[in-house]
N, C-alpha and C positions, 0 to 999 in steps of 0.2 A: 504493500500500500504506500502511495506517495505521501511523504510527510507534508502536513499543511504548513504553508509558509506564505509570505507576503505576495508572492507571484503565482500562487496556486489559484485557479479559477474558483469562483463562488457561485453556486446555483441556488436561487430562491424562486420557488414556483417555476415558471417557464423562462425565467430570465437568468442568464449566465454572465457574470462579470469576468472580464479577462484577468483580473487580479483583485487583490483586497485593498486597493487604494482608491479612495473617493475624495471628491472635492466637496467640502462642507458648504451649505448654503450661506452666502454672504451678500448682504444688501449692498447694492451699488448706488442707490439713490439717483439714478440717471434716466428715469423714464419721464415721459410727458403723458399725463392722464392714464398712467398704468401701462403704456405701450412699450414693448421691448424695442431696443434700437440697435444700430450697428455696434455700439459699445458692448452690449450684452453678447452679441454674436462672436465678436473677437475675444472678449474676456473669457467666455465659457468655452468657445471652440479651441482656444489655445491649450487649455488643459486636456482636452481630448487628444489633440495632436501630440501633447506631451506625455501621453500614456496612461492617464487615469482610467480606471475601470468604470467608475461611476462619477457623473457630474450632476450635482444637485443645483438646480436653478434657485436663486435666492427666495427668501420669504416673500410670497406673492399674495397680495391682499385679496380677500374674498369679497370685499365691499369697499367703496370709497372711504367710508368712515373707519375702516379697519387698517388703513395705511399708517405706517409709522410717520412718514414724511410725504410731502406732495410728490416726491420723486420716486416713490415705490412702484415696483412692478405690480400689475393687477391681472385678475382673471374674473372680474365681475361682469364683463361684457364680451359679446362675440367678437368684437373688433380686436381683442387681445389674442385670439387663437392663432392666426396665421403668423404673426411675428415670432411667437414661441415655437410654432411648428417649423419655421425656418431654422431655428437653433437646434431643435430636436433632430432634424434631418442631417445637419452638419455633424452633430455629436455622434450619431450612429455611423455615418460615413467614415468617421475616423476612429471607430472601435469602442467608443464609450456608450454606456447606457444612459439615455436622457431621463433625468429625474427632476421633480419639482417639489418644493415645499409650499403648502398653502397655509395662510395665517390671518389672524386678526390681532391688531396691536392693543386692543382694550384701552386701559387708562394711559398707556404710553404713546397713544396716537397723537396726531396733529402737532408734530415736532419739526424743527429744522433739521437739515442734514448735519452730519458730524462737522463738516467744514463750515457750516453756517452757525455752529454753536450748540446744536442739539436741544436748545430750549423749546418749550412748547409755544406754538404760535397761537396768539389770541384769535378769536373769531373775527374781530375787527380787522386783523391783519391777513386774513385769508385762511385762518385755521378753521376747525370744525369742532362741534361738541363731541365729547368722548363718552364711551360706555364702559361699564365694568360690573362685576358681580355686586360690589358695594361702593358707596360714594366716598371713596378714600383716594386722595391724590398720591402719586408716587413720592413726591417730595423733591427737594432740591430745585433744580431748574425745570422739572416736570411737575408743575404745581396746579394744573387744571383739576378741578373736582369733577370726576366723571358722574354721569347719571346712572343710578342703579338700574340694572336691566330688569324689565318685567319678563314674565314668561313669554309674552308675545315677542319681545326682543330676542329672547333666547332661541325660540323656535325659528324666527327669521334668520338669525345668524347661522344656525345649524343648516337651514336650507341653502344659505349662501355657500357654505362649505361643500354641500352636495353639488350645487351648480358649478362651482369652481373645479371640483374633481371631474365632472363630466367634460368641461372645457379642456382640462389638462389632458384627458384621454384623446379628445379631438385634435389636440395639438401634438400628438405623437409621443407624449411622455409615457414611459414604461415602468416607472417607479414613483410612488406618491408618498410624500411625508406630510403628516399633520403636525403643525408647530404647537407644542404645549409646554414651551420652556421660556426662560429668560424674562419672566414677568409680564408676558403678553397675555391676551385674554384667557385662553384655556388654562394656562398656569395660574392665573388669578383666581379661577374657580377652585383649583386644587389646594392652594395654600391657605391655611388658617390665618396667615398674616394679612391677606387681602380679601378673604371671603368671610364676611360677617353676617351672611344671610340667615334667616330663620325659617325659610321654606324648604322644599325638598332638594334644593340645589346648594344648601349650606348646612354647616354644623358638623355632623358626623362625617367620618371618612367616606362612607357609602354615598352620602349626599354630595360631598365636594367633588367626587369623581364622576358624578352623574352626567354633567355637561359633556365631558370628554368621551365617556362611554357611549352615550346616545349619539354624539356626532360621529364617532368611529363606526358604529353599527350602520348609521345612515349612509356614510360614505362607502363602506364596504359593500353595501347593497347595490351601488351603482358602479363601483370600481371592479373591473373584471377579476374573477377569482384567480386567474392564472398570472396576474401581475402583482408584484409586491406592494403591500401597504405597510408603512412604517410610521412611528410616532417619535418625535424628539421631546424629551422631558428634561427639566432641571431636576436631577436626582436628589438635590438638597438645596435649601435656601441659604445654608451656611449661617442660620440664625436660630437660636434656641426658641422652641415653640413653633417653628415653621415646618414646612414640608421637609421630609428627610428620606434617607435611603430605605428605611424599613417600609415606609408608605409606598415608595417607588417600586420595591419588589412586589408588594401586594397588588399595586396597580398593574404592573407588567403582567402578572398572572391573569388578571381579568381582561386586559387588552388582547393578550394572546387568544383567549377564549372567544373574543369578539372578532377575531380574524386578522390581528396584527402579526406581521411576519418578522419584524425586527424592531428593537428599541434603540434609538439614537440617544446616547447617554451624556448629557451636558450637565450644567449646574448653574445656580445663581440667577441674578437678574430681578428678583422680586422686590427688593428694597435697596435704597442707596447706601445703607450703613453696614451691609454685610462685610465680614472680614474673611476674604477668600484667599486661601493659601496657594496662590498660583505658582506653578512650577512644572517642570517637565513631566508630562503624563499624570498630572494631579487628579484627573477625572477617570483614569483607566480603572481604578478599583471599583467604581460604580458599574461600569460595563461588565467587569468580571463577575461581580456578585449577582447582578440581575441575570446574566447568562446562566450562572450556576443554579441559582435558587428559583428562578421563574422558568427555567428551561426554554428560553427563547433566544434567538440570535440577537447579537448586540453590535453596535458601532461604538468605537472609542474615539474620542475627540478631545483636543485641548493640549496645546504646547507639545505636540508630537512633531519633531523636526528632523530627527536623525533616522536614516534608513535602518540601522541596526536596532534601534528602539522599536520602530514600527514592526519590524520582522519578529522581534522578541514577543511582542503583544500577540501576534497571530500564532506563532509557534507554540507558545505556552497556553493557548486556549483562553486568553483573557478577553478576547472579542473576536468577532468574525470578520470585521472590516475596520480599517483605520481611516478616519476622515481628517483631512488637512484643511486648515482655513488660512490663516495669515501666511503660513509657509508657502502655500500655493500662490499667494500674491507676490511673494518675493521670488519664487522659482516656479514658473508655469510648467517646466519640464522635469519636475522633481522625480516622477516615476522613472524616467530614463536615467537620471543620476543614481537613483536607488538600485536599479537593475545592474548598473555597472559596479556599484559598491558591494552588492551582495552576490556578485558572480552569477547573475541571472540575465545577462545581456540578451540571450536568445529567447527570453520569455516575452519580449516585446517586439512587435514589428515596427521598427523605427521608420518614420516616413522617408521615402527615398530622397526627398529634397534635403533632408537633414542627416542622412546616414553617414556622410563623409566626416561629420563632426563628432561622431560617436564611435 
């Protein structure tokens, strides 16, 4: 039997990744009214040319009010389909599986881009009202008080996720991720720090996970069974009394039963005062524990930069795939570099245009 390593293919449902290296979804804040541009094509396409097995298109808003910034990508209208389909075709042509993350920003919506300062935009300045499980602002420069969602709001938002999933399928995406991390809407329902509701969507663990479970089941009903459905969660809030890894394991078991094929294991983002011990591979233990205790495939992400480190994570069964974020911004051809470092040069078909350099 072949030893599992970073360049061993990974098959989930009908989809096979050529290796265990994926590009994590990273917002580019470069859209106009949610429409993908040439920037997205080149940005994402470069990572497919560079050898990634999976390329996940950034957090894509399921509704206009669900955008983090005015420059967010969107899937709330049919006009968004073809620009993403163009990207999907290019990714597949160059050997990567096209994936997309769909999201709603909740109380962290209506903000400036990072290079614009990241503060929330007032309604008078072109911002928009925000929604959340409870009327609690994030704090610091994100100080808008969100409107507490009614059950009608909840069901509309869940329907928005379903419609976005259907558009993602029409756009040729073959891997779908639901964003339930980093303090955005779905995570806001999970965490007791942000969910103070007293109805069936708040209070107990079972009630706080209800929004995500219902949304997952509704999306799974329209997303083809043969294609992977994944969920990104923040495995801990890094704050006493908040969401934690024990709840994440229990949630992962229920999401697997609801049809989720892989858990994407990140952390943090709920509150501005969390003390996060950032360092190389600091979130990998979460992926390892959920994989072992919930018996579900996992993705490891966070400060993974060295090929030998990524390979160790896979070889030791700590996760099924490694997702790179900022390292892919620094090095679009990281998989080619990793193949050379790890003695796996023949594992990747280097584009003939670039072969003489490798």
